[in-house]
C-alpha positions in Angstrom: 24.2 -41.2 -43.4 24.8 -38.8 -46.3 27.5 -36.2 -45.8 24.9 -33.5 -46.7 22.7 -34.4 -43.6 25.3 -33.9 -40.9 25.3 -30.2 -40.5 21.4 -30.1 -40.5 21.4 -32.8 -37.8 24.1 -31.1 -35.8 22.0 -27.9 -36.0 19.0 -29.5 -34.8 20.7 -31.0 -31.8 22.2 -27.7 -31.0 18.8 -26.0 -31.2 17.1 -28.7 -29.2 19.8 -28.4 -26.5 19.5 -24.6 -26.5 15.8 -24.8 -26.2 15.9 -27.3 -23.4 18.6 -25.4 -21.5 16.6 -22.1 -21.9 13.4 -23.9 -20.5 15.3 -25.3 -17.6 17.0 -21.9 -16.9 13.7 -20.1 -17.1 11.8 -22.6 -14.9 14.6 -22.5 -12.3 14.6 -18.7 -12.2 10.9 -18.6 -11.8 10.9 -21.2 -8.9 13.8 -19.3 -7.2 11.9 -15.9 -7.4 8.7 -17.3 -6.2 10.5 -19.0 -3.3 12.2 -15.6 -2.4 8.7 -13.9 -2.7 7.1 -16.5 -0.3 10.0 -16.2 2.2 9.6 -12.3 2.0 6.0 -12.6 3.0 6.5 -15.1 5.7 9.5 -13.6 7.5 9.6 -10.6 9.7 8.8 -9.4 13.3 5.7 -11.7 13.0 6.5 -14.9 11.1 4.0 -17.1 9.3 4.1 -20.6 8.1 3.4 -21.2 4.4 0.0 -22.7 5.4 -0.9 -19.6 7.3 0.3 -17.5 4.4 -1.8 -19.2 1.9 -4.8 -19.4 4.3 -4.9 -15.6 4.8 -4.3 -14.9 1.1 -7.1 -17.3 0.4 -9.5 -15.6 2.6 -9.1 -17.3 6.0 -6.9 -16.6 8.9 -5.6 -20.1 9.1 -4.5 -21.4 12.5 -4.5 -18.0 14.0 -8.1 -17.7 13.7 -9.8 -16.8 17.0 -6.6 -15.6 18.5 -5.8 -11.9 19.5 -3.1 -12.0 16.9 -5.2 -12.9 13.8 -6.3 -9.5 12.8 -2.9 -7.9 13.4 -1.2 -10.7 11.4 -3.6 -10.3 8.6 -3.2 -6.6 8.4 0.6 -6.8 8.5 0.6 -9.5 5.7 -2.1 -7.8 3.5 -1.3 -4.1 3.9 2.5 -4.0 4.8 4.3 -7.1 3.3 2.1 -7.9 0.3 2.3 -4.5 -1.3 6.0 -4.3 -0.4 6.7 -7.6 -2.0 4.8 -6.8 -5.2 6.5 -3.3 -5.4 9.9 -4.9 -5.1 9.1 -7.5 -7.8 7.8 -4.9 -10.2 10.7 -2.5 -9.6 13.4 -5.1 -10.0 11.7 -6.4 -13.3 11.1 -3.0 -14.7 14.7 -1.6 -14.0 16.3 -4.7 -15.3 14.4 -4.8 -18.5 14.9 -1.1 -19.0 18.7 -1.6 -18.6 18.7 -4.5 -21.1 16.8 -2.3 -23.7 19.0 0.8 -23.3 22.1 -1.5 -23.6 20.8 -2.9 -27.0 19.5 0.4 -28.4 22.6 2.4 -27.5 24.9 -0.6 -28.3 26.7 -0.1 -24.9 26.8 -2.7 -22.1 27.5 -0.2 -19.5 24.3 1.7 -20.0 21.8 1.5 -17.4 19.0 3.8 -15.9 21.0 4.7 -12.9 24.4 5.3 -14.5 23.3 7.4 -17.5 20.9 9.5 -15.5 17.5 8.1 -16.3 16.7 7.4 -12.8 18.1 10.9 -11.7 15.6 12.4 -14.4 12.8 10.4 -13.0 13.8 11.6 -9.5 13.9 15.2 -10.5 10.3 14.9 -12.0 9.1 13.5 -8.8 10.8 16.2 -6.7 9.3 18.9 -8.8 6.0 17.3 -8.7 6.1 17.2 -4.9 7.2 20.7 -4.8 4.1 21.7 -6.9 1.9 19.8 -4.4 0.9 17.0 -6.7 1.1 14.0 -4.6 -1.4 11.5 -6.4 -0.2 8.3 -7.7 -1.0 9.2 -11.4 0.7 12.6 -11.0 3.9 11.2 -9.5 4.0 8.5 -12.2 3.7 10.9 -15.0 6.3 13.3 -13.8 8.7 10.4 -13.2 8.0 9.3 -16.8 8.6 12.8 -18.2 11.8 13.3 -16.4 13.3 9.9 -17.4 12.1 10.3 -21.0 13.7 13.8 -21.3 17.0 12.3 -19.9 16.9 9.5 -22.4 16.4 11.9 -25.3 19.3 14.1 -24.1 21.6 11.0 -24.0 20.5 9.8 -27.4 20.9 13.2 -29.1 24.3 13.6 -27.4 25.4 10.3 -28.7 24.2 10.9 -32.2 25.2 14.6 -32.8 28.7 14.3 -31.3 29.4 10.8 -32.7 30.7 10.1 -29.2 32.6 6.9 -28.3 30.8 4.4 -26.0 32.9 5.4 -23.1 32.2 9.1 -23.8 28.5 8.4 -23.8 28.7 6.7 -20.3 30.8 9.6 -19.0 28.4 12.1 -20.4 25.5 10.2 -18.7 27.5 10.3 -15.4 27.8 14.0 -15.8 24.2 14.4 -16.5 23.3 12.3 -13.6 25.3 14.6 -11.2 23.6 17.7 -12.6 20.0 16.3 -12.3 20.8 15.1 -8.7 22.1 18.6 -7.9 19.2 20.3 -9.1 16.8 17.8 -7.2 18.9 18.5 -4.0 18.6 22.3 -4.6 14.9 22.0 -4.6 14.8 20.0 -1.5 17.1 22.3 0.4 14.9 25.4 -0.6 11.7 23.6 0.3 11.7 21.8 3.7 8.3 20.1 3.0 9.6 18.5 0.0 13.0 17.7 2.0 10.9 15.7 4.4 9.0 13.8 1.5 12.1 13.0 -0.5 14.1 11.4 2.4 12.9 7.9 1.7 12.8 8.5 -1.9 16.4 9.6 -2.3 17.7 6.5 -0.6 15.2 4.1 -2.4 13.0 1.6 -0.7 9.6 0.1 -0.3 8.7 0.7 3.4 6.0 3.3 2.5 4.5 1.6 -0.6 0.6 1.4 -0.6 -1.6 -0.1 -3.1 -2.8 3.3 -4.2 0.6 4.5 -4.8 1.6 1.3 -6.6 -1.4 0.8 -9.0 -0.7 3.6 -11.5 3.0 2.5 -11.9 2.1 -1.1 -12.1 -0.3 -0.5 -15.1 2.3 1.4 -16.9 5.0 -1.3 -16.3 2.8 -4.0 -17.4 1.7 -2.2 -20.5 5.4 -1.5 -21.4 6.3 -5.2 -20.9 3.5 -6.4 -23.3 4.7 -4.0 -26.0 8.4 -5.0 -25.6 7.8 -8.7 -25.5 5.7 -8.6 -28.7 8.5 -6.5 -30.3 11.6 -8.7 -29.5 12.4 -9.4 -33.1 12.3 -5.7 -33.9 14.6 -5.0 -31.1 17.1 -7.6 -32.3 17.1 -6.0 -35.7 17.6 -2.5 -34.2 20.5 -4.0 -32.2 22.2 -5.1 -35.4 22.7 -1.5 -36.6 21.1 0.9 -39.0 22.5 -0.6 -42.2 21.2 -4.1 -41.5 17.7 -2.7 -40.2 17.3 -0.5 -43.3 18.3 -3.4 -45.5 15.5 -5.6 -44.0 13.1 -2.6 -44.4 12.7 -1.8 -40.8 12.0 1.9 -40.1 14.9 2.0 -37.6 14.7 5.5 -36.4 10.9 5.0 -35.3 11.6 1.7 -33.6 14.7 3.2 -31.8 12.7 6.0 -30.5 9.9 3.6 -29.5 12.3 1.4 -27.5 13.8 4.3 -25.8 10.3 5.7 -24.7 9.5 2.2 -23.4 12.8 2.0 -21.4 12.2 5.4 -19.9 8.6 4.4 -19.2 9.8 1.5 -17.3 12.6 3.3 -15.4 10.3 6.2 -14.5 7.4 4.1 -13.3 9.7 2.1 -11.0 11.3 5.2 -9.6 7.9 6.8 -9.0 7.3 4.3 -6.1 10.6 2.7 -5.3 12.7 5.9 -5.3 16.4 5.9 -6.5 17.5 2.3 -6.9 20.8 2.0 -8.5 22.7 -0.6 -10.7 19.9 -3.1 -11.1 19.7 -2.2 -14.8 23.4 -2.9 -15.1 24.0 -6.0 -12.9 21.1 -8.1 -14.0 21.4 -7.8 -17.8 25.1 -8.4 -17.6 24.8 -11.8 -15.8 21.6 -12.9 -17.8 23.6 -12.1 -21.2 26.2 -14.5 -20.4 23.5 -17.2 -19.9 21.1 -16.5 -22.8 23.2 -14.3 -25.3 21.7 -11.2 -26.8 18.5 -12.6 -28.4 15.9 -10.4 -26.9 13.2 -13.0 -26.8 15.1 -14.8 -24.1 17.0 -11.9 -22.7 14.1 -9.7 -21.6 12.0 -12.3 -19.9 14.8 -13.8 -17.9 16.0 -10.3 -17.1 12.4 -9.4 -15.7 12.3 -12.5 -13.6 15.8 -12.3 -12.4 15.5 -8.5 -11.6 12.4 -9.2 -9.8 13.8 -12.0 -7.5 17.2 -10.0 -7.0 15.4 -6.9 -5.8 13.0 -8.8 -3.6 15.9 -10.7 -2.0 17.8 -7.4 -1.3 14.7 -5.8 0.3 14.1 -8.9 2.5 17.8 -8.8 3.6 17.7 -5.0 4.4 14.7 -5.4 6.7 15.7 -8.7 8.4 19.5 -8.6 9.0 19.4 -5.3 10.6 16.2 -5.7 12.5 14.6 -4.1 14.4 16.2 -1.3 12.2 15.9 -1.3 8.5 18.6 -0.5 6.0 17.2 1.4 3.0 17.4 -1.2 -0.1 18.9 1.6 -2.2 22.0 1.7 0.0 22.3 -2.1 -0.2 22.1 -1.8 -4.0 24.8 0.7 -4.1 27.1 -1.3 -2.0 26.6 -4.4 -4.4 26.4 -2.4 -7.6 29.4 0.0 -7.3 32.1 -2.6 -7.2 30.3 -4.4 -10.1 30.3 -1.3 -12.2 33.9 -0.8 -11.6 34.8 -4.2 -12.5 32.8 -4.0 -15.8 34.3 -0.6 -16.5 37.8 -2.1 -16.3 36.7 -5.0 -18.4 35.2 -2.8 -21.1 37.7 0.1 -21.0 38.5 -0.5 -24.7 35.8 0.8 -26.9 36.1 -2.1 -29.2 35.3 -4.5 -26.5 31.7 -3.4 -26.0 30.5 -5.5 -28.9 
């Protein structure tokens, strides 16, 4: 073997190993998330076997046909558990990908929709929408998107105009999060009707999700996914910094704004039907990056699948462990995410350690 061939062969072996590892990781994550989804559909006050589950989903009542429980079981599965499972999968995927995009665009691994106020902005939009009497799925989704988008732009302008450090951006986001939550709470206190509507929304959860409420947000989430997954290369270039992007010829300002809009769209759409779920956009991207690195073409799909499975698992635990009562999944998320955020904050306490 010639000396000049060795680096190339070593590089090929490395790439082949990396691709194989990535394929195994992706396949394992998909299987795990699908298994959690099937368990979520089967388990509850009325349990189903997998055969009964797929029989009902396929159009027949399975072994329960002819029994008094057939219609009840079918109704519970199709109109309670199925929309709830779909909602938890969509919300987890959307918030995880939104967090990963924000971290890349802002060059800050502690950025996430819940920490820098994006979720709170979406929540304020939904609260004002309810106060105005607009309760349609499309109206709520648009209000949540508008609130999250305004919040993202405030954070972005703050980070650019003040030349703030990465720690300062996070602290500014935490302060903005508190302000937006205070405004939303003030609206609910002054309007008792809004207060009743916002109880479930403030703690986050999927117990009241319906297909009608879910459909508008689902369309927005899927559209944002399609755009992001086709622009992974551009996102990688933006992540490298302005000088590198401009050297390549990429209009970095336009793409940065586009990615911020898509991140806000994902967070706002998820909040519109799931309420305020915290720390998903922080926890999931952090652990996925340790497995895949920063390449968006691998990071974003795995974040979506992992986030979907994680939130679905938390939702299943919240309704099964405390049965016959149900712990709002947003509370469980905060119990898990709070300590993780503190650990990451300690780890990245020096600004130079974010990169």
